[in-house]
N, C-alpha and C positions, 0 to 999 in steps of 0.2 A: 591506255589506247583502247578505244572502243569503234565498233563497226556498227553503224545504223543504217537500216535499209528503210526507205520510204516509197510508198505507192504513188500513182499518178498524181502529179500537182496540179496541172491543168490551169495554170495561171493563179492559183490560190497562195499568193505570195506571204500574205499576214498570217495564215495558218502554217505555213512552213516555218517562218521565223518563231512563232509561238512554240511550236512543237521543239525545235532546235534549242530554244532557251529552257525548255523543261527539263532537258537532259544536260544542259552546260555544255552543249556541243562545242568543241575546241578544234578547229581545222589545222591547228599545228601538231596535234597527236590523233585526232579522231578521223575516221573515214566515213563518208556519206556515199552509200548506193542509192541511186534513184532509177526507178523501173521505166523511165520515159513517159512520153506525153507530158512533157514540161509545160507545154503551152495549150492555149485555145480553151474556149468555154468559160473560164474563170476571168476575173476581171484584170489581172495583173501579170500577164505573160512577158511584157518587157522587164519588169522588175525581176521575175523568177530567172530568166536568163542571165540578166546582168550579175545576180548574186551568184548564181551556180557557176558561171564562168570565172568569176573573180576567186572563187575557191581553190582553182587550179587542180593540183593532184589529189587535193582532199576530198574531190568528188568524182565518184565513178558513175557514169550514166549510160544508158543504152537509148537508142532512138526507137520512138514509138511512132504509130501511123499519123498521129496529128503533128509530131514533130517534121516527118517527112511532107505532109501536107503543106506546111509552112513554108518548107524548102521550095516546094512546088509553086505556091503562091508567090514567093518573092522573085523566083525566076520567070514569071509570067505564064507558066504553064497551067497551073490550077486556078480555079475559081476562089477567090476571097468570099467566104460565107460570113453574112453580118452575125451569125450566132457563135462565130468563133472569137470575137472581140479582140482581134489583133491588129486593128488599124494603127493604135499608137506604136506598136512594135514595128510595123512596116515603115512608119513615117519617122522613126527615131533617128537621131543624127548618128548613132553607133549601130544602126541596122545592119549595115554591111559587115562589119566586125563581128556581130553577134551572130549572123547567119553562117559566115564562114567558119566561125568556132563550132556552131552546132553541126554543120555538114561534116566536120572530121570527127564527129563522136562514133563510138562503134555500136553494134546492133547486139553484141553479145560480150558479157564479162564472165571470165572464169578465174577464179582464185584457188589453185591446186593446194595451197597450204590450208586454207578454210574449207577446202571441198565445197565450194559455193559458186553456183552458176546463176547469172540473170540474164534474161531478155525481157522484152516488152510483153509478149503473148504467151511465150511458152517455147519448147522445142518439139518438133513432131516427132511422133513415135517411130517414123521412118528412118530417123538418123541416129547414128552413134554419135559420141562426143566429139570424135576428130572430124566427121563430116560436117556436124553443126559450126565447128570453128573454121572450117575451109568456107562454108556457104556464107557465112557471116562475113568472113573477110573479104570474099568476092565482091559483096555489095560495098563494103567500105572502100575498096580500092576504087570502085567505079565513082562513089561519091566525092572521093578525093582527087578525081581526075578532070580535066577540062571537059570530058565527054558527060559530065554529070547530069546536064539538062536532057539529054537523050535517055538516060535512065528515069529521071523523075517523069518524063512525058509517057513512059512505058510501064511504069509500075502499077497503074491501075488495071484491075481486071482479076477474075477469079480462076483464071485458068493460065498454065496448068495446075491441076490440084492434087496430082499424084507424083511422087518423087521417083526419078530415075537418074543414075549417075551419067546417063547419056543426054540429059537435058543440057542445053548450052545456050550462051548469048542472053539476050534480054528475057527469054522465056524462063531460063534458069534463076535469073536474077529476081523475076517477079514471084516464082515460087518461093524463093528463099525469104524475101521480104514479106510475102502473105503469112509464110509458116513463123517467123520471128516477130511479126508486128500485128498481126490481124487475127491469127488462128483461135478459135475456140473449141470447136468440135471436129471429131474425125469419126469416119466410117471404121468398122472393125479392123480393116486392113491398114489402117492408119492413113489413108487418102483424106485429104482436107475437105472439110465443109465449110463453105465461106458465107452461108446464107443465114444459118440459124442463130439467133442472138438471145432465145429463150433461156430460163434459168434451167439448170440440169433436171429438175424434176418435171417439166414441162416440154422438154426436148423430144421430139419424135423418134421411135426406133427406127434404125439400129444405131442412131448417133450416140456418141458418149464424149465427154469432155476429154480432151487430149491427155490429162494428166491421169485418166483412169485406165488407160490402155497400157499394156505391157511396154516397158521403156527399154532402150537400148544403151542409156546413160548409165554408168557404174552406180550401184546402189548407195556407195558411201557418199555420192554428191548429192546436195539439196539443190532445189531450183526454185528461185524467187522469180515472180513475175507480177505484172499489173494488168492493165487493158480490160478486165473482166469485171466491171464494178458491181453487176447484179450479184456475184459470188457472195458479196460482202464479207469477203475475207474467211468465208466457211466453206466446208465440204471438202477440202482436199486431205489426202493422206499425208502421213507423217513428213515425208521429205520435201513436200511441195508448199510453198508459202504463196498465197494469193493476197497481194497488198493494196489492191486499188478498192477503196472503199467509197467512192463517189463524192468526194468533197466538193467539188464542182457543181453537183447536182444537189447540195444540200445535205450531203452525208458528212463523212469525217475523212480527215487525212489520217493515215495510219503509219506508225513507224515501229519497227522490229529492232531491239537490241540484240544482236547476233550473239554476243557472247553467253547471255543468260537467258535468251529468248522471252525476253519481257517486251510486252506492247505498250506503247503509248498512243494515244488518240487525241486529235483537236478537231472539235466540231466545226463545221462550216460557219463562218461568221456571218454570212448572208442568210443562213437559216436561222441563226439566233436573231437576226434583226426582224425576221418576219413574226417571230412570237410576241 
């Protein structure tokens, strides 16, 4: 029984299957953790969703910002951007089934036995673990309700960017969604900065990557995240694992075998074709 964790797939279906073949992944006994952004930018979002869905309980995923955007596009709320390459998925005969399955996925995974937490972007330093679970759960409840289009319509925006237990309603859900699926940098007090996308060495003071600030998550837990391809999987301290290595941009798809911390990578096939 092995636990494998893979960074943002972004529609790179063939790279995903090659990577799983390298380790003889067996869904009958192994577990696959996926950091979100299953779809968009790469060529085969439809095949990725079909494959991950049929893995059933062998796959543990979290929703990323591109997954949420897809839900918005399908609901007629968000604009379909040609660069996302999701037309085939939107027009597929099983699109309804796939979208409804995606809508029911969580924003946070936590395994207390493995002491392992996964979200798409990370966990704001302003939250302890219990608050993170509660706030992720509130978004999940809304996505599973008949009011989910209301949430999708209001999730865009950078404010509020400072956590308070007094936040309520759609503004609270927006903060939680930003913290879990879009965050990169924070101010020293933990307040989110939703604008800077530079590499850490280029970020203006006083911004810091969220994982460099003092954390309220217990030290025995490791946090796995994706979202931040420009990190190239580097620069995090011991208990933080950045797994998005930009496969859809011509980089690599990265897998971590949790039990022995061994990494496996598969270069982008589109990059190979360019050489």
